[in-house]
Structure formats: C-alpha cells, structure tokens
PyMOL commands that place a pseudoatom at each C-alpha (Angstrom):
pseudoatom trace, name=CA, resn=MET, resi=1, chain=A, elem=C, hetatm=0, pos=[24.974, 338.904, 36.849]
pseudoatom trace, name=CA, resn=GLY, resi=2, chain=A, elem=C, hetatm=0, pos=[26.137, 340.545, 33.635]
pseudoatom trace, name=CA, resn=SER, resi=3, chain=A, elem=C, hetatm=0, pos=[23.536, 343.316, 33.436]
pseudoatom trace, name=CA, resn=ALA, resi=4, chain=A, elem=C, hetatm=0, pos=[22.359, 345.886, 35.918]
pseudoatom trace, name=CA, resn=ILE, resi=5, chain=A, elem=C, hetatm=0, pos=[18.901, 345.662, 37.436]
pseudoatom trace, name=CA, resn=ARG, resi=6, chain=A, elem=C, hetatm=0, pos=[16.910, 348.844, 36.958]
pseudoatom trace, name=CA, resn=ASP, resi=7, chain=A, elem=C, hetatm=0, pos=[14.249, 349.924, 39.447]
pseudoatom trace, name=CA, resn=ASN, resi=8, chain=A, elem=C, hetatm=0, pos=[11.470, 351.368, 37.303]
pseudoatom trace, name=CA, resn=THR, resi=9, chain=A, elem=C, hetatm=0, pos=[9.581, 353.071, 40.134]
pseudoatom trace, name=CA, resn=GLU, resi=10, chain=A, elem=C, hetatm=0, pos=[6.952, 354.524, 37.786]
pseudoatom trace, name=CA, resn=ARG, resi=11, chain=A, elem=C, hetatm=0, pos=[5.886, 351.038, 36.670]
pseudoatom trace, name=CA, resn=ARG, resi=12, chain=A, elem=C, hetatm=0, pos=[6.773, 349.462, 40.062]
pseudoatom trace, name=CA, resn=ARG, resi=13, chain=A, elem=C, hetatm=0, pos=[8.968, 346.796, 38.579]
pseudoatom trace, name=CA, resn=PHE, resi=14, chain=A, elem=C, hetatm=0, pos=[12.586, 345.742, 38.487]
pseudoatom trace, name=CA, resn=GLU, resi=15, chain=A, elem=C, hetatm=0, pos=[13.913, 345.315, 34.974]
pseudoatom trace, name=CA, resn=LEU, resi=16, chain=A, elem=C, hetatm=0, pos=[16.790, 343.475, 33.359]
pseudoatom trace, name=CA, resn=GLU, resi=17, chain=A, elem=C, hetatm=0, pos=[17.424, 344.115, 29.678]
pseudoatom trace, name=CA, resn=ARG, resi=18, chain=A, elem=C, hetatm=0, pos=[19.418, 341.677, 27.572]
pseudoatom trace, name=CA, resn=ASN, resi=19, chain=A, elem=C, hetatm=0, pos=[19.894, 341.818, 23.819]
pseudoatom trace, name=CA, resn=GLY, resi=20, chain=A, elem=C, hetatm=0, pos=[16.996, 344.246, 23.479]
pseudoatom trace, name=CA, resn=HIS, resi=21, chain=A, elem=C, hetatm=0, pos=[14.592, 342.011, 25.452]
pseudoatom trace, name=CA, resn=MET, resi=22, chain=A, elem=C, hetatm=0, pos=[13.221, 342.538, 28.948]
pseudoatom trace, name=CA, resn=ALA, resi=23, chain=A, elem=C, hetatm=0, pos=[12.800, 340.407, 32.042]
pseudoatom trace, name=CA, resn=PHE, resi=24, chain=A, elem=C, hetatm=0, pos=[10.898, 342.100, 34.835]
pseudoatom trace, name=CA, resn=ALA, resi=25, chain=A, elem=C, hetatm=0, pos=[9.517, 341.593, 38.325]
pseudoatom trace, name=CA, resn=ASN, resi=26, chain=A, elem=C, hetatm=0, pos=[6.456, 343.563, 39.408]
pseudoatom trace, name=CA, resn=TYR, resi=27, chain=A, elem=C, hetatm=0, pos=[6.779, 344.597, 43.033]
pseudoatom trace, name=CA, resn=GLU, resi=28, chain=A, elem=C, hetatm=0, pos=[5.216, 346.480, 45.887]
pseudoatom trace, name=CA, resn=ARG, resi=29, chain=A, elem=C, hetatm=0, pos=[7.171, 347.908, 48.805]
pseudoatom trace, name=CA, resn=ARG, resi=30, chain=A, elem=C, hetatm=0, pos=[5.195, 347.413, 52.033]
pseudoatom trace, name=CA, resn=GLU, resi=31, chain=A, elem=C, hetatm=0, pos=[6.772, 348.497, 55.300]
pseudoatom trace, name=CA, resn=SER, resi=32, chain=A, elem=C, hetatm=0, pos=[9.697, 346.066, 55.668]
pseudoatom trace, name=CA, resn=ASP, resi=33, chain=A, elem=C, hetatm=0, pos=[8.577, 343.746, 52.850]
pseudoatom trace, name=CA, resn=LEU, resi=34, chain=A, elem=C, hetatm=0, pos=[9.281, 343.652, 49.152]
pseudoatom trace, name=CA, resn=VAL, resi=35, chain=A, elem=C, hetatm=0, pos=[6.270, 341.873, 47.657]
pseudoatom trace, name=CA, resn=ILE, resi=36, chain=A, elem=C, hetatm=0, pos=[7.059, 340.217, 44.323]
pseudoatom trace, name=CA, resn=ARG, resi=37, chain=A, elem=C, hetatm=0, pos=[3.783, 339.940, 42.440]
pseudoatom trace, name=CA, resn=HIS, resi=38, chain=A, elem=C, hetatm=0, pos=[4.928, 338.603, 39.065]
pseudoatom trace, name=CA, resn=VAL, resi=39, chain=A, elem=C, hetatm=0, pos=[8.164, 337.692, 37.269]
pseudoatom trace, name=CA, resn=GLU, resi=40, chain=A, elem=C, hetatm=0, pos=[8.274, 337.430, 33.509]
pseudoatom trace, name=CA, resn=ALA, resi=41, chain=A, elem=C, hetatm=0, pos=[10.921, 337.154, 30.814]
pseudoatom trace, name=CA, resn=ALA, resi=42, chain=A, elem=C, hetatm=0, pos=[10.427, 337.911, 27.134]
pseudoatom trace, name=CA, resn=ILE, resi=43, chain=A, elem=C, hetatm=0, pos=[10.214, 334.713, 25.087]
pseudoatom trace, name=CA, resn=PRO, resi=44, chain=A, elem=C, hetatm=0, pos=[13.739, 335.073, 23.608]
pseudoatom trace, name=CA, resn=LEU, resi=45, chain=A, elem=C, hetatm=0, pos=[15.162, 335.252, 27.156]
pseudoatom trace, name=CA, resn=ARG, resi=46, chain=A, elem=C, hetatm=0, pos=[13.417, 332.164, 28.515]
pseudoatom trace, name=CA, resn=GLY, resi=47, chain=A, elem=C, hetatm=0, pos=[15.850, 329.427, 29.386]
pseudoatom trace, name=CA, resn=THR, resi=48, chain=A, elem=C, hetatm=0, pos=[18.842, 331.798, 29.322]
pseudoatom trace, name=CA, resn=GLY, resi=49, chain=A, elem=C, hetatm=0, pos=[19.059, 332.452, 33.069]
pseudoatom trace, name=CA, resn=ALA, resi=50, chain=A, elem=C, hetatm=0, pos=[17.880, 336.053, 32.709]
pseudoatom trace, name=CA, resn=ALA, resi=51, chain=A, elem=C, hetatm=0, pos=[14.969, 335.637, 35.149]
pseudoatom trace, name=CA, resn=GLY, resi=52, chain=A, elem=C, hetatm=0, pos=[17.310, 334.024, 37.686]
pseudoatom trace, name=CA, resn=ASP, resi=53, chain=A, elem=C, hetatm=0, pos=[19.792, 336.879, 37.317]
pseudoatom trace, name=CA, resn=LEU, resi=54, chain=A, elem=C, hetatm=0, pos=[16.911, 339.304, 37.766]
pseudoatom trace, name=CA, resn=MET, resi=55, chain=A, elem=C, hetatm=0, pos=[15.814, 337.538, 40.959]
pseudoatom trace, name=CA, resn=GLN, resi=56, chain=A, elem=C, hetatm=0, pos=[19.358, 337.570, 42.304]
pseudoatom trace, name=CA, resn=GLY, resi=57, chain=A, elem=C, hetatm=0, pos=[19.423, 341.325, 41.748]
pseudoatom trace, name=CA, resn=VAL, resi=58, chain=A, elem=C, hetatm=0, pos=[16.018, 341.706, 43.412]
pseudoatom trace, name=CA, resn=ALA, resi=59, chain=A, elem=C, hetatm=0, pos=[17.243, 339.684, 46.411]
pseudoatom trace, name=CA, resn=GLU, resi=60, chain=A, elem=C, hetatm=0, pos=[20.344, 341.871, 46.708]
pseudoatom trace, name=CA, resn=ILE, resi=61, chain=A, elem=C, hetatm=0, pos=[18.189, 345.014, 46.537]
pseudoatom trace, name=CA, resn=ALA, resi=62, chain=A, elem=C, hetatm=0, pos=[15.897, 343.629, 49.259]
pseudoatom trace, name=CA, resn=ARG, resi=63, chain=A, elem=C, hetatm=0, pos=[18.916, 342.817, 51.418]
pseudoatom trace, name=CA, resn=SER, resi=64, chain=A, elem=C, hetatm=0, pos=[20.465, 346.269, 50.918]
pseudoatom trace, name=CA, resn=GLU, resi=65, chain=A, elem=C, hetatm=0, pos=[17.148, 347.905, 51.895]
pseudoatom trace, name=CA, resn=GLY, resi=66, chain=A, elem=C, hetatm=0, pos=[16.745, 345.652, 54.958]
pseudoatom trace, name=CA, resn=ARG, resi=67, chain=A, elem=C, hetatm=0, pos=[13.567, 344.102, 53.559]
pseudoatom trace, name=CA, resn=LYS, resi=68, chain=A, elem=C, hetatm=0, pos=[12.136, 340.593, 53.467]
pseudoatom trace, name=CA, resn=ILE, resi=69, chain=A, elem=C, hetatm=0, pos=[10.806, 339.135, 50.220]
pseudoatom trace, name=CA, resn=THR, resi=70, chain=A, elem=C, hetatm=0, pos=[7.170, 338.099, 50.056]
pseudoatom trace, name=CA, resn=PRO, resi=71, chain=A, elem=C, hetatm=0, pos=[6.920, 336.120, 46.800]
pseudoatom trace, name=CA, resn=LEU, resi=72, chain=A, elem=C, hetatm=0, pos=[3.357, 335.951, 45.502]
pseudoatom trace, name=CA, resn=CYS, resi=73, chain=A, elem=C, hetatm=0, pos=[4.677, 334.683, 42.174]
pseudoatom trace, name=CA, resn=GLY, resi=74, chain=A, elem=C, hetatm=0, pos=[5.410, 330.963, 41.951]
pseudoatom trace, name=CA, resn=TYR, resi=75, chain=A, elem=C, hetatm=0, pos=[8.672, 331.535, 40.085]
pseudoatom trace, name=CA, resn=ALA, resi=76, chain=A, elem=C, hetatm=0, pos=[9.933, 334.045, 42.665]
pseudoatom trace, name=CA, resn=TYR, resi=77, chain=A, elem=C, hetatm=0, pos=[9.049, 331.690, 45.528]
pseudoatom trace, name=CA, resn=ALA, resi=78, chain=A, elem=C, hetatm=0, pos=[10.750, 328.714, 43.863]
pseudoatom trace, name=CA, resn=TRP, resi=79, chain=A, elem=C, hetatm=0, pos=[13.855, 330.796, 43.092]
pseudoatom trace, name=CA, resn=VAL, resi=80, chain=A, elem=C, hetatm=0, pos=[14.297, 331.930, 46.696]
pseudoatom trace, name=CA, resn=ARG, resi=81, chain=A, elem=C, hetatm=0, pos=[13.708, 328.381, 47.982]
pseudoatom trace, name=CA, resn=ARG, resi=82, chain=A, elem=C, hetatm=0, pos=[16.405, 327.041, 45.588]
pseudoatom trace, name=CA, resn=HIS, resi=83, chain=A, elem=C, hetatm=0, pos=[18.993, 329.590, 46.765]
pseudoatom trace, name=CA, resn=ARG, resi=84, chain=A, elem=C, hetatm=0, pos=[19.868, 328.916, 50.394]
pseudoatom trace, name=CA, resn=GLU, resi=85, chain=A, elem=C, hetatm=0, pos=[21.952, 332.070, 50.638]
pseudoatom trace, name=CA, resn=TYR, resi=86, chain=A, elem=C, hetatm=0, pos=[18.710, 334.077, 50.382]
pseudoatom trace, name=CA, resn=HIS, resi=87, chain=A, elem=C, hetatm=0, pos=[16.503, 332.005, 52.723]
pseudoatom trace, name=CA, resn=ASP, resi=88, chain=A, elem=C, hetatm=0, pos=[16.921, 334.662, 55.406]
pseudoatom trace, name=CA, resn=LEU, resi=89, chain=A, elem=C, hetatm=0, pos=[15.018, 337.074, 53.139]
pseudoatom trace, name=CA, resn=LEU, resi=90, chain=A, elem=C, hetatm=0, pos=[11.969, 334.842, 52.699]
pseudoatom trace, name=CA, resn=ASN, resi=91, chain=A, elem=C, hetatm=0, pos=[8.905, 336.151, 54.457]
for i in range(1, 91): cmd.bond("trace and resi %d" % i, "trace and resi %d" % (i + 1))
show_as sticks, trace
zoom trace
C-alpha cells in the first residue's frame, strides 16, 4: 500500500495522505457494517492508485473488525466488485 490509512474518528473518515494530498472515505459504523458513504481523492492524486490503496486499507480494516462493507458510493462498490478477494465483505 505504501502509506498507512488513518482512521479520523472525529470526521468519521479514513484518510490516506500522499505527497501532501489527501484521499478519504467517509464512513459510518453500524452494528456489523462499515457503510462507505463517499470516496474522494484530491485532484493531484487522481489516476495514481491512491483511492484504490485507500479502499484496500478500508477493506482490511473492515475484515479485522469482523464487519461487512456497505458501499453507498459508486467508486467503493465498483472497487469491491473488481477485487474478488474482498467479495466476502460485500453487504
């Protein structure tokens, strides 16, 4: 992944910083679900794989917490669908 994912609980988002720019995923923890509301990467990070690395980190966090991912964001849904190794997390 290259950079650590930070859980910013105050803002309820996972963050990945690269070269001074941020990619983030807004979330909500509901019972056994991790609801991903929105994923966004700063313009300089778009096309660099940062959002994908962020989602991989989010998926690993969900797995370690025993949660399923409920992707309300189109990007998050498409990412999980493209990565078979995380299909078991899709809610």
